[in-house]
Structure formats: C-alpha cells, structure tokens
C-alpha positions as CSV (number, residue, x, y, z in Angstrom):
1,M,65.0,52.1,71.2
2,I,65.9,55.4,72.9
3,A,64.9,54.0,76.3
4,D,67.2,51.0,75.7
5,V,70.1,53.3,74.9
6,L,69.4,55.5,78.0
7,A,69.0,52.4,80.3
8,E,72.4,51.0,79.1
9,T,74.0,54.4,79.5
10,T,72.6,54.7,83.1
11,T,74.1,51.3,84.0
12,R,77.5,52.1,82.5
13,M,77.6,55.6,84.2
14,T,76.6,54.1,87.6
15,R,79.4,51.5,87.3
16,A,81.8,54.4,86.4
17,V,80.7,56.2,89.6
18,E,81.2,53.1,91.7
19,A,84.6,52.5,90.2
20,A,85.6,56.1,91.1
21,K,84.4,55.6,94.7
22,E,86.4,52.3,94.9
23,D,89.4,54.2,93.5
24,F,89.0,56.9,96.1
25,A,88.9,54.3,98.8
26,T,92.4,53.1,97.8
27,V,93.9,56.4,98.6
28,R,95.3,56.5,102.1
29,T,93.8,58.8,104.8
30,G,95.0,59.2,108.4
31,R,93.3,55.9,109.4
32,A,94.3,52.4,108.4
33,N,91.6,50.9,106.2
34,P,91.4,47.4,104.6
35,Q,90.1,49.0,101.4
36,L,93.6,50.5,100.9
37,F,94.7,47.0,99.8
38,Q,91.6,46.3,97.7
39,K,93.6,46.4,94.4
40,L,96.8,45.1,95.7
41,L,98.1,42.0,93.8
42,V,100.5,39.6,95.5
43,D,102.9,37.4,93.5
44,Y,101.6,34.0,94.7
45,Y,103.4,31.1,93.1
46,G,104.2,33.1,90.0
47,S,100.7,34.6,89.4
48,P,99.4,38.0,90.5
49,T,96.6,37.2,93.0
50,P,94.4,39.8,94.8
51,I,95.3,40.0,98.5
52,A,91.6,39.4,99.5
53,Q,91.9,35.8,98.1
54,L,95.1,35.2,100.2
55,A,94.4,36.8,103.5
56,S,91.9,38.3,105.9
57,M,92.4,41.8,107.2
58,A,91.6,43.3,110.6
59,N,91.8,46.9,111.8
60,P,92.4,46.7,115.6
61,E,93.6,50.3,116.0
62,A,93.2,53.5,114.1
63,R,96.6,53.3,112.4
64,T,97.3,49.6,112.5
65,L,96.1,46.9,110.1
66,I,96.7,43.2,110.6
67,V,96.9,40.9,107.6
68,T,96.4,37.2,108.4
69,P,97.3,34.9,105.4
70,Y,95.2,31.8,104.9
71,D,98.4,30.1,103.7
72,K,101.5,30.8,105.8
73,T,103.8,30.3,102.8
74,A,102.3,33.5,101.3
75,L,103.5,35.6,104.3
76,R,106.7,36.9,102.7
77,A,105.0,37.6,99.4
78,I,102.2,39.6,101.1
79,E,104.7,41.5,103.1
80,Q,106.8,42.3,100.0
81,A,103.7,43.4,98.0
82,I,102.6,45.8,100.8
83,R,106.2,47.2,101.1
84,D,106.3,47.8,97.3
85,M,102.9,49.4,97.2
86,P,103.1,53.0,95.9
87,N,101.8,56.0,98.0
88,L,101.6,54.0,101.2
89,G,104.7,54.8,103.1
90,A,104.2,51.9,105.6
91,N,106.7,49.4,106.6
92,P,105.0,46.0,107.3
93,T,106.4,43.7,109.9
94,N,106.1,39.9,109.9
95,D,106.0,37.8,113.1
96,G,105.7,34.4,111.3
97,N,101.9,34.3,111.5
98,I,100.6,37.7,110.6
99,V,101.7,40.9,108.8
100,R,101.3,44.0,110.9
101,V,101.1,47.2,109.0
102,T,101.4,50.4,111.0
103,M,100.6,53.6,109.0
104,P,102.8,56.6,109.7
105,E,101.2,59.8,110.6
106,L,100.3,61.9,107.5
107,T,102.0,65.3,107.2
108,Q,100.1,68.3,105.9
109,E,102.2,68.3,102.7
110,R,101.5,64.6,102.2
111,R,97.8,65.2,102.7
112,K,97.8,67.9,100.0
113,E,99.6,65.4,97.6
114,Y,96.8,62.9,98.3
115,V,94.1,65.6,97.7
116,K,95.8,66.2,94.3
117,L,95.9,62.5,93.6
118,V,92.2,62.1,94.5
119,R,91.2,65.1,92.3
120,S,93.1,63.6,89.4
121,K,91.2,60.3,89.9
122,G,88.0,62.2,90.1
123,E,88.7,64.1,86.9
124,D,89.5,60.8,85.1
125,A,86.2,59.4,86.3
126,K,84.3,62.4,85.0
127,V,86.1,62.1,81.6
128,H,85.0,58.4,81.5
129,V,81.4,59.4,82.2
130,R,81.6,62.0,79.5
131,G,83.0,59.4,77.1
132,I,80.0,57.1,77.9
133,R,77.7,60.1,77.1
134,R,79.5,60.7,73.8
135,K,79.0,57.0,72.8
136,A,75.3,57.2,73.8
137,K,74.8,60.4,71.8
138,D,76.3,58.7,68.8
139,E,73.9,55.8,69.2
140,L,71.0,58.2,69.5
141,D,72.2,60.0,66.3
142,T,72.1,56.6,64.4
143,L,68.4,56.2,65.5
144,K,67.4,59.6,63.9
145,A,66.1,58.0,60.7
146,D,64.0,55.5,62.6
147,V,62.5,57.7,65.3
148,G,62.4,61.4,64.6
149,E,64.3,64.5,65.6
150,D,61.9,65.5,68.4
151,E,62.3,62.2,70.1
152,I,66.1,62.3,69.7
153,A,66.1,65.8,71.2
154,R,64.1,64.6,74.2
155,G,66.5,61.6,74.6
156,E,69.5,63.9,74.4
157,K,68.0,66.1,77.2
158,E,67.6,63.0,79.3
159,L,71.1,62.0,78.5
160,D,72.5,65.4,79.6
161,A,70.5,65.1,82.8
162,L,71.9,61.6,83.4
163,T,75.4,62.9,82.8
164,R,75.0,65.8,85.1
165,Q,73.6,63.5,87.8
166,H,76.5,61.1,87.6
167,V,79.2,63.9,87.4
168,D,77.6,65.4,90.5
169,A,77.8,62.0,92.3
170,I,81.5,61.9,91.5
171,D,82.0,65.5,92.8
172,E,80.1,64.6,96.0
173,A,82.3,61.5,96.6
174,L,85.4,63.6,95.8
175,K,84.3,66.3,98.3
176,R,83.8,63.7,101.0
177,K,87.2,62.1,100.4
178,E,89.0,65.5,100.4
179,A,87.3,66.3,103.7
180,E,88.4,62.9,105.1
181,L,92.0,63.5,103.8
182,L,92.3,67.0,105.3
183,E,90.8,66.0,108.7
184,V,93.6,65.9,111.2
C-alpha cells in the first residue's frame, strides 16, 4: 500500500519536473529555438490549434526561425499568433510561403527580466511538487490504521527524500536556464 502511494507520487513529481523543464524552454534566450513556440496556439478556422500541428519549424541561423505552414491559408493566422505572443519581442515577416521570425538581440535588462520570469516558474513548479507531497502524506496518514506507525514513518522519510530529489532537479534545470539566459 505504501509502495503504491510512493510509486504514484514519484510518477506525478517526475511529470511536474518535466513540465517545469518544458516551461523553462518556452522562455526566450539569445538564440532562436523552436521550443519557444511549443505552447503557442493559432486560431485556425475558429479553433485554437497548437502550431506544431499546423507548421514545421527550422532554425537556419542563431537568431532566425523559419515557420513553414502545411496549409498556406494558415499563414496569416500563424504570423498573427507569433506577433501577439507575449515576452517575445519579435516581428514575423511573411513572404507568401513561410513566416520568418528574426529574434532581436536581448539587452541586459531584458535578460534580467527573463531570469525573474524563469525563477517565478521554478518556484511555481516547486510549489506544485510540494502539493503532490502533501497529498501523498495525507494518503499515508489514512493508511495508519491498516499498516502501523513505524511503516508510515519510513514511508514519510522516503516521501521527503523523493520531494528533495525532485526539488533539486527543478533547481538544477533552473540554474542551467539562468546560465543560458545570462550568457552573452
């Protein structure tokens, strides 16, 4: 019973860490990266559609990204969605076949803003992991009558170790992203 709770908790915490890493990837650094548009939704015939389903992306140069739509009628919608994207600062151009997105150079001030944004996302991810821990602890507490206090105490120690391990993983990813952001 305790092992089941811990296994489910490990899975949920691992997913939370992966979600945090994906979230970090959506924050712009000095280089153009297709992952920036990972969560971008395009209004395609009235329904929000992920850009990955509408177009392919290539990164020919360090600060340029080329978006090639599968359907040419979606070109304007893709261009508008990129233009409206917050925290990007890029002005996409459309030549009738592709959308070319050239990323402007990041200023030191903008880099610091992005570091704050990434730290905020990291803190949110850690709060989520701690919430998962709290739920698992509550589940362990409900098992007290069936198992025994010693087993529950061991389970809680394992739970704390799991939480520490996943919070450290988020901190490590955060540290890498900050270094990437501050690299000129």
